[in-house]
N, C-alpha and C positions, 0 to 999 in steps of 0.2 A: 510839582512845578510844569512839568510835561503836559500836563492838562493846560495850564495858564499858557504854558509859548504855543499850545496848538491852538487854541482859541485867537493868541492876537494876529497871529499869523494866517487865519481862517479870513478874520474878519478886513484885514489890509489887504487880502486876495479878493474876496467878495466886492470889495468897494470900488475894485478896479475893472471897469465897464468891461474891458477886453478880455479878463478872465473870465465873464463871463459869458460873451458874446462866443470864445473860442471853446470852453468846457462845458457849456451846455444849449448854448442859442444855435449853436452851429451846426451842432452832431442832430438835432432836431429837423432843421429845412435841408439838411446832406441827405438826411434819411428817406424822407416824405419825396423829394426828389427825385430821388435812387428808383424808388419804389415806384412813383409813376413812369420813369423811365425803363425798369424792368416790365410791367406790365405791356405798357403801349407800344417796345419795341422788340421785344424779345420772345414775348406772347402775343404777338399782334396776330388776330386770326384774318384781318381784311387783305385779300389780295393782290397784293402788288405787282403791276403788269411790266414788264419788260420788254422793249422793242428788238424785233429779230428783224434783223433786213434780208429778204428771199430775192436770189438771183431771177431775173424774170423769164428767162429760158426754162426752171424749173416743172417738172411734168406738177398737173393741176391737182391729182389727186392727192400726191407725196402734200402738196402746200395744204388741202384740206384738213389733213391729218394734222398740220401746226394749229388749223385753228380752232380743233376741238377742244387743244388748251388755253383755260381761263388767263393762265398767267404770263402766256405769249402773246403782244401784239405786231401781225404780220406786217411788215414794209414792204414792199415790191419795189424792186429796184434792180437799174443795169449795171451799177456798181457796188454791191453788197458790203466789200471788204471795205471800201472807202467810208461808207459809212458807219463803219465800226471805227477805223482810223483817224476820224474825227468825229466822235463823240456820237454819234446822232444815233446808233446802236450800237450794243452789246455784246451781239455775236451775228456773223454772217453763215447764210445756210444755201446750198445748191444743191440741186441733184437733175439725173440725166434725164433731159428733158421725152426721151422714150422709157422711161422709167417701167409703168406699167406695161409695157410690150415687151419689154425685155424679160418682165419676172413672167410675163406669158408664155415665153418661147423658154422656158428654164434658163433663162442667161442671169449672170448678176451684174444688175445694175449697184450706181454706186451715189452715196449721198456727201457730201464735204462741209462738215462746220468749224466754223473759225472761229475765234475769241480770243479775248486777252487774258495771258495765263493771271496776272496780276490782279484782273479784275474779278471780285465775287460776284459780282450780277452775273459777269459773262461765262463764272464757270459754272454755275449754279443755273443759269439758261441751257448749257450746255450739257449736265447733267441730267435736265427734265426733259430735251429732246431725246438723247441718247435712249433715256429708259422709254421713249412713246416709242421710237425706231424697234428696240429690241420685243416691247409687246406685240408691234403687228411684224415682224421678224416671225415670232412664234405662231401666232394665230398664221401666216401663209404657211409656218412649217405641218402644224395641223391640218390646214385644209389638202397640200397636198399626200400626206399622209393618206387619209380617208379618201382621197381619189382615186390611189394607186392599192386599195382595199387592206391598209395595214393600219394596226390597231396603235392608237397614241403610247400606247401605255407599256409596248414594247422596248420603247427607247426612252422611257422613264423607269429604270431599275427600282428609287427609289427619291423618296420628297425630302425635301429640309425644311425646316420649322426654325424663325430664329423669334424667341421669348425673350423680355427682360425679365429678372428674376422677382424683381417686386414688383407691387402693385399700384396705379396710381399713372401720375402724369411725373411720368421721369423728367422731363425736359424742365418743367416748373421749378421741382426738387433741385437738380442741379443748381439751377440760377441763384435758387434763393440760397442753397448753402454758396456760391463762389462769390455770392454778394456781400451776404452776412459776416461773414468771417473777414471781410474787408471793415464791414462800416463799425464792427464792433471792437476789431484790435485797433484802427485807427480811432477813434473814439477817445478809448483808454491812453493811446500813447502820447494824444495830443491835449488830452483834458489837462494833466497836471504840468504840461512842460514847460508854459508862463511862469508860474511857480517856481519851477526847479530852476529856471534861468534866473530868476529877480532874488530867490533866498538866500542862493548863493554867490553867482558870480555877480548881480545884479548891486549886492549888498557891499562886494568888496571895490566896485564901480565908484558908490557913493560911498566910500569911508565907512558904512557905519558895522561895517561887522566888527571891527577892532573894539568899538563902544560896546557890542552885545556881547563877546568873549568876555570884557572887563568885568562884567556884572557878578554878582558873587554865585547866580546860573551853574551849577554843572554843565559842562558843556555835552552829556550824554544826553540830559534833557532837553535842550537846545537842538540836538540835531533828530532825537525821536519827536521832539514838537514838528518842526519843522519836514520831517519825512512823511510821520502821516497828513499834515496838510497837503501835502504833492499828492499822495496815493488818495484822498477823499477826494480832490478835486479828477484825481484819475478814474475813482468808480462812480463817481455822479455823472460822469461823461460817461460812463460805460453802461451803467445802468439805464440813463435817462437813455441810450440807443437802442438796445434793448425794448425799452416801453415802447418808443416811439416806433422801433421794428415790426414788432407785434401789433401794435395798434392799428399801426399805419396798412400792415398787408391784408387787418379783417375788415378795415373800412374801408379802403380804397381800392381795393385790389378784387379779381374774379378769381383768377386762374392760380395765383401762388395761396391767398387763402384757402381754395379748395386740394392744392396739393399737400398746404403744411400742416394742416390737420390737427391742431392741440386742442380742440374740445376736452380729450379726455386725460388731457396732461399736461395740461397747462400750468400745473401747480409744479412738478417735477420737472419740468424744462426749464423754468425760468427762473426756479432757488438753484436750480446746478450750473446754468448758466451763468447767475449772480455769484455764486460761490469760486465759480472761475474767475470772472472775473475779478472779483476781493485780491484775491492769489496772484495773478497778472498785475493789478493795481501795483499791490505793495514790492512784486521783483522789480517793474519796470521803474518806480518813484527811488528806488535804493540805487539802479543804476543811473539813473538821472540827476541824483544825487552828486554820484560819483565823477561825473560826465561836466557839470557845473563848477565843481573846488576844483577841478583841473583849470577850469578859464579864471582869465583875469578880470572880465567883463562880460557885457552879454551880447555884443557882435560874435564874442569868440569863443560864448558857450552855445550860442547857434551856429556857428561853424561844425563845431565839434558834435554837438546831438544831430543833425539832416541829415548826414551818412550813414551815420548810425541806427537812426530812425529806419531809414532805407535798408537798411540789413535786415533790420526785424520783421520785412517782408519777403525776406529769403524763403521762411519756410512753405510761405504762401503756396508760391510756383510748386515745389515740391510737390505741394500735397493735392495739386488741381488736381492730378490725374492717377488718385489714390480713391477707391470707392470705401465708403464706411464699414462697410466689411471687412478691407484688410489693412484696417486699423491693428498695428499689434503695441505689446503694453511697452514699447521703446519708443514710439510716435506719443505717448501720455507722460514718459519721463523727462523728455528733452524741455530744457526751458522755450516757451517761443513756440515751440511747436505743438506741444502740448493744447496749449488754449484753443489752434488752429483745428486739430484733433478732436476738442471735445464739443466745440460749435458744429464744425460737420456731423459728427455722429450722432448730435441732440436734432438735428434738424432731420435728419433721415431717421428719426424715432427709435433709435437703439439708446435705450434710459438702462446703462450698466454702473450700477455705484462705484465697484471697482475702480473702474475708468476715473472716474471722479475721486476718488480715493488716492488713487496715482499720480492727480493732476496737483492737489491737496498738498500732497506728499514732499514728492518732487521739488515743487513751487518753494514749499518750506526751508528747504535746505539750499537753494540758490539763495532766496530771499537771507536768510541768516549771515550766507558768506559775502553775497554782496554788500549788505549794513553794516558787518563786522571791517569789510576794506574800507568802505564810505567814513565808515566811524574814525578808523584809525589816523585814516586824512585828515579830518577834523581835528583830531590832537596833535597835527604838527602845524605850525605858523607857516609853512611853505606855502601849503594852498589854502588855507585861511586866509593869510592877511594876501599872498598874490606878490606878484612883484616889487609890489611898492614898499 
């Protein structure tokens, strides 16, 4: 009987064009668009020039240093600060007119760099100029040491080397992990949402719930059928997101495909992610059932679910600064946190069976608890029939 309820509800849901659009087509289009955005915005190798307003009285030799940097477009101005305030340049630069002369006489000339602290481009340009001037300063220091017959190594007692713990394109992997978590989790959350609202709050609003529970079908079969319908739509949406994400990365991007490098582990990666999605979808759908049962109509259900869906994104922000190697057992036990942790771990090529088992085990416990609460609510007329 549960199977018949499930098939009926699935047919009704899939007949609705809005369900197909929200659960299947929208995630696909969203994923492809997001991949293009990541590849062309975050990982674009093209050099974007920014305008730097340079005071007319600045030493020409110092200005020539700035012209060596491809990212900087130099504009000579009598009022460089005013250009920045008017939005005509991102930073203002001025140097002493006799900068090189003071250097030759062992005096200390100065330069001034001004930028709006709120401007990302201004801050980036300011950092670029500071790095350039620091390099030039080191060159002059080395030159003076040689002139005074001092070995430059005398003032360098040790060297500092900074290296990444992983090989490959760390920035691309970071971008992939950051967006993959959002893509997949949002797809699962939104996939079954229309059906969850309609199968409980919607039926209460249409006054069809009373007729349904008056049938000889056991209420347990009814709620399981509805639950599996919501969960199946969430799974379909999540799995489609994984498929389109992997296919999109390999077909439409270069940097992301090289960084992801799934050629040898595609099977384990996909299976692990699908297993995580299935259990996450079952948990989400049981929670969505509870919320929909609390509402008396569709509008009320949407008002309840929207803030709760937003809360589901909180673990994402907690894990942004946590590396895949820092993930602990606790991250794979806590619901909602565990799916984010699993996706991040898989993206970074860490294939740990124990992590997957922890996700499955902890999710099963919380699924059982949340479904039991939803079933108890479904057994009471207060929640099933609403205020009417």
